[in-house]
Backbone atoms as SQL, in Angstrom:
CREATE TABLE atoms (id INTEGER PRIMARY KEY, chain TEXT, resi INTEGER, resn TEXT, atom TEXT, x REAL, y REAL, z REAL);
INSERT INTO atoms VALUES
  (1, 'A', 1, 'UNK', 'N', 120.629, 58.383, 113.767),
  (2, 'A', 1, 'UNK', 'CA', 121.759, 58.074, 112.679),
  (3, 'A', 1, 'UNK', 'C', 120.639, 58.925, 111.617),
  (4, 'A', 2, 'UNK', 'N', 121.254, 59.760, 111.452),
  (5, 'A', 2, 'UNK', 'CA', 121.173, 61.134, 111.049),
  (6, 'A', 2, 'UNK', 'C', 120.719, 60.395, 109.109),
  (7, 'A', 3, 'UNK', 'N', 122.409, 59.849, 108.960),
  (8, 'A', 3, 'UNK', 'CA', 122.577, 59.375, 107.171),
  (9, 'A', 3, 'UNK', 'C', 120.998, 58.969, 106.611),
  (10, 'A', 4, 'UNK', 'N', 119.994, 58.240, 108.040),
  (11, 'A', 4, 'UNK', 'CA', 119.059, 57.328, 107.326),
  (12, 'A', 4, 'UNK', 'C', 118.099, 58.559, 106.665),
  (13, 'A', 5, 'UNK', 'N', 118.094, 59.274, 106.445),
  (14, 'A', 5, 'UNK', 'CA', 117.037, 59.926, 105.961),
  (15, 'A', 5, 'UNK', 'C', 117.434, 61.744, 105.218),
  (16, 'A', 6, 'UNK', 'N', 118.905, 61.042, 104.941),
  (17, 'A', 6, 'UNK', 'CA', 119.345, 62.090, 103.965),
  (18, 'A', 6, 'UNK', 'C', 118.728, 61.772, 102.761),
  (19, 'A', 7, 'UNK', 'N', 118.244, 61.021, 102.032),
  (20, 'A', 7, 'UNK', 'CA', 117.810, 61.249, 100.780),
  (21, 'A', 7, 'UNK', 'C', 116.255, 61.208, 100.668),
  (22, 'A', 8, 'UNK', 'N', 115.600, 61.649, 102.037),
  (23, 'A', 8, 'UNK', 'CA', 114.428, 62.821, 101.838),
  (24, 'A', 8, 'UNK', 'C', 114.855, 64.133, 102.345),
  (25, 'A', 9, 'UNK', 'N', 115.909, 64.165, 102.890),
  (26, 'A', 9, 'UNK', 'CA', 116.263, 65.627, 103.501),
  (27, 'A', 9, 'UNK', 'C', 115.969, 66.570, 101.978),
  (28, 'A', 10, 'UNK', 'N', 116.290, 67.865, 102.492),
  (29, 'A', 10, 'UNK', 'CA', 116.135, 68.624, 101.204),
  (30, 'A', 10, 'UNK', 'C', 117.464, 68.838, 100.709),
  (31, 'A', 11, 'UNK', 'N', 117.521, 69.065, 99.687),
  (32, 'A', 11, 'UNK', 'CA', 118.965, 69.633, 99.063),
  (33, 'A', 11, 'UNK', 'C', 119.578, 70.603, 99.081),
  (34, 'A', 12, 'UNK', 'N', 120.905, 70.390, 99.618),
  (35, 'A', 12, 'UNK', 'CA', 121.821, 71.554, 100.019),
  (36, 'A', 12, 'UNK', 'C', 122.252, 72.995, 98.471),
  (37, 'A', 13, 'UNK', 'N', 122.590, 71.890, 97.826),
  (38, 'A', 13, 'UNK', 'CA', 123.016, 72.277, 96.629),
  (39, 'A', 13, 'UNK', 'C', 123.340, 71.572, 95.194),
  (40, 'A', 14, 'UNK', 'N', 123.775, 71.653, 93.951),
  (41, 'A', 14, 'UNK', 'CA', 123.965, 70.787, 92.903),
  (42, 'A', 14, 'UNK', 'C', 124.846, 70.875, 92.397),
  (43, 'A', 15, 'UNK', 'N', 125.629, 69.629, 92.402),
  (44, 'A', 15, 'UNK', 'CA', 127.011, 69.623, 91.676),
  (45, 'A', 15, 'UNK', 'C', 127.313, 69.035, 90.674),
  (46, 'A', 16, 'UNK', 'N', 128.649, 69.406, 89.924),
  (47, 'A', 16, 'UNK', 'CA', 128.865, 68.880, 88.676),
  (48, 'A', 16, 'UNK', 'C', 129.869, 68.196, 88.688),
  (49, 'A', 17, 'UNK', 'N', 129.712, 66.577, 88.240),
  (50, 'A', 17, 'UNK', 'CA', 131.154, 65.690, 88.242),
  (51, 'A', 17, 'UNK', 'C', 131.763, 65.561, 86.785),
  (52, 'A', 18, 'UNK', 'N', 132.765, 66.457, 88.057),
  (53, 'A', 18, 'UNK', 'CA', 134.239, 66.686, 86.317),
  (54, 'A', 18, 'UNK', 'C', 134.937, 65.988, 85.980),
  (55, 'A', 19, 'UNK', 'N', 135.119, 65.103, 86.672),
  (56, 'A', 19, 'UNK', 'CA', 135.729, 63.601, 86.390),
  (57, 'A', 19, 'UNK', 'C', 135.446, 62.387, 87.111),
  (58, 'A', 20, 'UNK', 'N', 135.979, 61.313, 86.436),
  (59, 'A', 20, 'UNK', 'CA', 135.600, 59.755, 87.162),
  (60, 'A', 20, 'UNK', 'C', 136.862, 58.820, 87.613),
  (61, 'A', 21, 'UNK', 'N', 137.932, 59.993, 86.929),
  (62, 'A', 21, 'UNK', 'CA', 139.417, 59.048, 87.091),
  (63, 'A', 21, 'UNK', 'C', 139.968, 59.329, 88.672),
  (64, 'A', 22, 'UNK', 'N', 139.806, 58.302, 88.905),
  (65, 'A', 22, 'UNK', 'CA', 140.552, 57.836, 90.563),
  (66, 'A', 22, 'UNK', 'C', 141.887, 56.676, 90.536),
  (67, 'A', 23, 'UNK', 'N', 142.750, 57.232, 91.204),
  (68, 'A', 23, 'UNK', 'CA', 143.648, 56.712, 91.715),
  (69, 'A', 23, 'UNK', 'C', 143.567, 55.417, 92.067),
  (70, 'A', 24, 'UNK', 'N', 142.830, 55.394, 93.094),
  (71, 'A', 24, 'UNK', 'CA', 142.453, 54.118, 93.814),
  (72, 'A', 24, 'UNK', 'C', 141.048, 53.800, 93.729),
  (73, 'A', 25, 'UNK', 'N', 139.920, 54.156, 93.862),
  (74, 'A', 25, 'UNK', 'CA', 138.808, 54.117, 94.164),
  (75, 'A', 25, 'UNK', 'C', 138.111, 53.432, 92.492),
  (76, 'A', 26, 'UNK', 'N', 137.273, 53.068, 92.140),
  (77, 'A', 26, 'UNK', 'CA', 136.567, 53.073, 90.775),
  (78, 'A', 26, 'UNK', 'C', 135.157, 53.539, 91.070),
  (79, 'A', 27, 'UNK', 'N', 134.965, 54.623, 90.564),
  (80, 'A', 27, 'UNK', 'CA', 133.898, 55.957, 90.989),
  (81, 'A', 27, 'UNK', 'C', 133.174, 55.831, 89.576),
  (82, 'A', 28, 'UNK', 'N', 133.296, 55.647, 88.374),
  (83, 'A', 28, 'UNK', 'CA', 132.921, 55.210, 87.301),
  (84, 'A', 28, 'UNK', 'C', 131.737, 54.816, 86.733),
  (85, 'A', 29, 'UNK', 'N', 131.475, 53.588, 87.526),
  (86, 'A', 29, 'UNK', 'CA', 130.411, 53.327, 87.104),
  (87, 'A', 29, 'UNK', 'C', 128.985, 53.328, 88.370),
  (88, 'A', 30, 'UNK', 'N', 129.682, 54.351, 89.213),
  (89, 'A', 30, 'UNK', 'CA', 128.301, 55.645, 90.208),
  (90, 'A', 30, 'UNK', 'C', 128.192, 56.343, 89.606),
  (91, 'A', 31, 'UNK', 'N', 129.569, 57.163, 89.117),
  (92, 'A', 31, 'UNK', 'CA', 129.079, 59.127, 88.751),
  (93, 'A', 31, 'UNK', 'C', 129.444, 59.174, 86.551),
  (94, 'A', 32, 'UNK', 'N', 128.826, 60.071, 86.650),
  (95, 'A', 32, 'UNK', 'CA', 129.066, 59.816, 85.495),
  (96, 'A', 32, 'UNK', 'C', 129.800, 61.324, 84.773),
  (97, 'A', 33, 'UNK', 'N', 130.304, 61.569, 84.270),
  (98, 'A', 33, 'UNK', 'CA', 131.485, 63.385, 83.953),
  (99, 'A', 33, 'UNK', 'C', 130.282, 64.009, 83.176),
  (100, 'A', 34, 'UNK', 'N', 129.861, 65.533, 83.963),
  (101, 'A', 34, 'UNK', 'CA', 129.238, 66.331, 83.252),
  (102, 'A', 34, 'UNK', 'C', 127.705, 66.043, 83.926),
  (103, 'A', 35, 'UNK', 'N', 127.241, 64.996, 84.371),
  (104, 'A', 35, 'UNK', 'CA', 125.557, 65.071, 85.274),
  (105, 'A', 35, 'UNK', 'C', 125.917, 65.658, 86.476),
  (106, 'A', 36, 'UNK', 'N', 124.304, 66.620, 87.002),
  (107, 'A', 36, 'UNK', 'CA', 124.489, 67.535, 87.906),
  (108, 'A', 36, 'UNK', 'C', 124.276, 66.329, 89.136),
  (109, 'A', 37, 'UNK', 'N', 124.303, 66.866, 90.230),
  (110, 'A', 37, 'UNK', 'CA', 123.737, 65.498, 91.537),
  (111, 'A', 37, 'UNK', 'C', 123.892, 66.487, 92.609),
  (112, 'A', 38, 'UNK', 'N', 122.907, 65.917, 93.506),
  (113, 'A', 38, 'UNK', 'CA', 122.002, 67.041, 94.031),
  (114, 'A', 38, 'UNK', 'C', 122.998, 66.615, 95.486),
  (115, 'A', 39, 'UNK', 'N', 123.516, 67.693, 96.174),
  (116, 'A', 39, 'UNK', 'CA', 124.426, 67.226, 97.554),
  (117, 'A', 39, 'UNK', 'C', 122.968, 67.453, 98.713),
  (118, 'A', 40, 'UNK', 'N', 123.338, 66.217, 99.738),
  (119, 'A', 40, 'UNK', 'CA', 122.489, 65.920, 100.521),
  (120, 'A', 40, 'UNK', 'C', 123.008, 66.162, 102.025),
  (121, 'A', 41, 'UNK', 'N', 124.161, 66.040, 102.054),
  (122, 'A', 41, 'UNK', 'CA', 125.591, 66.640, 103.027),
  (123, 'A', 41, 'UNK', 'C', 126.765, 66.946, 102.509),
  (124, 'A', 42, 'UNK', 'N', 127.228, 67.258, 102.874),
  (125, 'A', 42, 'UNK', 'CA', 129.050, 67.778, 103.141),
  (126, 'A', 42, 'UNK', 'C', 130.123, 68.371, 104.033),
  (127, 'A', 43, 'UNK', 'N', 130.700, 67.412, 103.764),
  (128, 'A', 43, 'UNK', 'CA', 132.338, 67.394, 104.892),
  (129, 'A', 43, 'UNK', 'C', 133.464, 68.206, 104.279),
  (130, 'A', 44, 'UNK', 'N', 134.429, 68.778, 105.140),
  (131, 'A', 44, 'UNK', 'CA', 135.525, 69.477, 104.505),
  (132, 'A', 44, 'UNK', 'C', 136.282, 68.192, 103.589),
  (133, 'A', 45, 'UNK', 'N', 136.158, 67.207, 103.588),
  (134, 'A', 45, 'UNK', 'CA', 136.853, 66.478, 102.381),
  (135, 'A', 45, 'UNK', 'C', 135.731, 65.395, 101.307),
  (136, 'A', 46, 'UNK', 'N', 134.674, 65.329, 101.607),
  (137, 'A', 46, 'UNK', 'CA', 133.597, 64.381, 101.325),
  (138, 'A', 46, 'UNK', 'C', 132.241, 65.553, 100.734),
  (139, 'A', 47, 'UNK', 'N', 131.632, 64.830, 99.782),
  (140, 'A', 47, 'UNK', 'CA', 130.118, 65.505, 99.317),
  (141, 'A', 47, 'UNK', 'C', 129.643, 63.884, 99.219),
  (142, 'A', 48, 'UNK', 'N', 128.311, 64.110, 100.197),
  (143, 'A', 48, 'UNK', 'CA', 127.226, 63.200, 99.913),
  (144, 'A', 48, 'UNK', 'C', 126.352, 63.559, 98.677),
  (145, 'A', 49, 'UNK', 'N', 126.216, 62.549, 98.133),
  (146, 'A', 49, 'UNK', 'CA', 124.999, 63.117, 96.799),
  (147, 'A', 49, 'UNK', 'C', 124.348, 61.620, 96.303),
  (148, 'A', 50, 'UNK', 'N', 123.399, 61.455, 95.966),
  (149, 'A', 50, 'UNK', 'CA', 122.692, 60.660, 95.030),
  (150, 'A', 50, 'UNK', 'C', 123.376, 59.875, 93.746),
  (151, 'A', 51, 'UNK', 'N', 123.844, 59.042, 93.942),
  (152, 'A', 51, 'UNK', 'CA', 124.746, 58.417, 92.661),
  (153, 'A', 51, 'UNK', 'C', 123.980, 57.874, 91.705),
  (154, 'A', 52, 'UNK', 'N', 124.475, 57.356, 90.464),
  (155, 'A', 52, 'UNK', 'CA', 123.709, 56.820, 89.458),
  (156, 'A', 52, 'UNK', 'C', 122.715, 55.460, 90.140),
  (157, 'A', 53, 'UNK', 'N', 123.163, 54.761, 91.128),
  (158, 'A', 53, 'UNK', 'CA', 122.565, 53.724, 91.891),
  (159, 'A', 53, 'UNK', 'C', 121.319, 54.606, 92.174),
  (160, 'A', 54, 'UNK', 'N', 121.020, 55.482, 92.757),
  (161, 'A', 54, 'UNK', 'CA', 119.659, 56.081, 93.349),
  (162, 'A', 54, 'UNK', 'C', 119.840, 55.816, 95.083),
  (163, 'A', 55, 'UNK', 'N', 121.342, 55.703, 95.286),
  (164, 'A', 55, 'UNK', 'CA', 121.676, 56.031, 97.047),
  (165, 'A', 55, 'UNK', 'C', 122.536, 56.683, 97.242),
  (166, 'A', 56, 'UNK', 'N', 122.601, 57.092, 98.161),
  (167, 'A', 56, 'UNK', 'CA', 123.858, 58.414, 99.035),
  (168, 'A', 56, 'UNK', 'C', 124.869, 57.841, 98.803),
  (169, 'A', 57, 'UNK', 'N', 125.894, 58.143, 98.204),
  (170, 'A', 57, 'UNK', 'CA', 127.102, 58.020, 98.266),
  (171, 'A', 57, 'UNK', 'C', 127.972, 59.031, 98.716),
  (172, 'A', 58, 'UNK', 'N', 129.231, 58.845, 99.472),
  (173, 'A', 58, 'UNK', 'CA', 130.012, 59.760, 99.727),
  (174, 'A', 58, 'UNK', 'C', 131.694, 59.839, 99.217),
  (175, 'A', 59, 'UNK', 'N', 131.518, 60.982, 98.337),
  (176, 'A', 59, 'UNK', 'CA', 132.861, 60.953, 97.581),
  (177, 'A', 59, 'UNK', 'C', 133.587, 62.304, 97.379),
  (178, 'A', 60, 'UNK', 'N', 135.041, 61.460, 97.251),
  (179, 'A', 60, 'UNK', 'CA', 136.156, 63.034, 97.695),
  (180, 'A', 60, 'UNK', 'C', 135.659, 64.374, 96.628),
  (181, 'A', 61, 'UNK', 'N', 135.557, 65.386, 97.205),
  (182, 'A', 61, 'UNK', 'CA', 135.314, 66.751, 96.392),
  (183, 'A', 61, 'UNK', 'C', 135.632, 67.827, 95.124),
  (184, 'A', 62, 'UNK', 'N', 137.186, 66.179, 95.289),
  (185, 'A', 62, 'UNK', 'CA', 138.018, 66.222, 93.108),
  (186, 'A', 62, 'UNK', 'C', 137.277, 66.093, 92.374),
  (187, 'A', 63, 'UNK', 'N', 135.790, 65.515, 92.747),
  (188, 'A', 63, 'UNK', 'CA', 134.981, 65.379, 91.851),
  (189, 'A', 63, 'UNK', 'C', 134.016, 65.952, 91.065),
  (190, 'A', 64, 'UNK', 'N', 133.660, 67.190, 91.943),
  (191, 'A', 64, 'UNK', 'CA', 133.243, 67.732, 91.464),
  (192, 'A', 64, 'UNK', 'C', 133.737, 68.602, 92.030),
  (193, 'A', 65, 'UNK', 'N', 132.413, 70.209, 91.030),
  (194, 'A', 65, 'UNK', 'CA', 132.965, 71.500, 90.448),
  (195, 'A', 65, 'UNK', 'C', 131.841, 72.877, 90.919);
């Protein structure tokens, strides 16, 4: 279960949240527009970052630049 160790793993890169306007999901309570986040893992569709709650969260790439 590799995802249990993502928080302690090295940061791949840093991304900036460009918006929190989601059609289906509420992300404004865990992401802040303009804030930089550390990327811990990445897939074709999702980026896994340490969000405002201090935990790892997986979000669509459309929220970041």
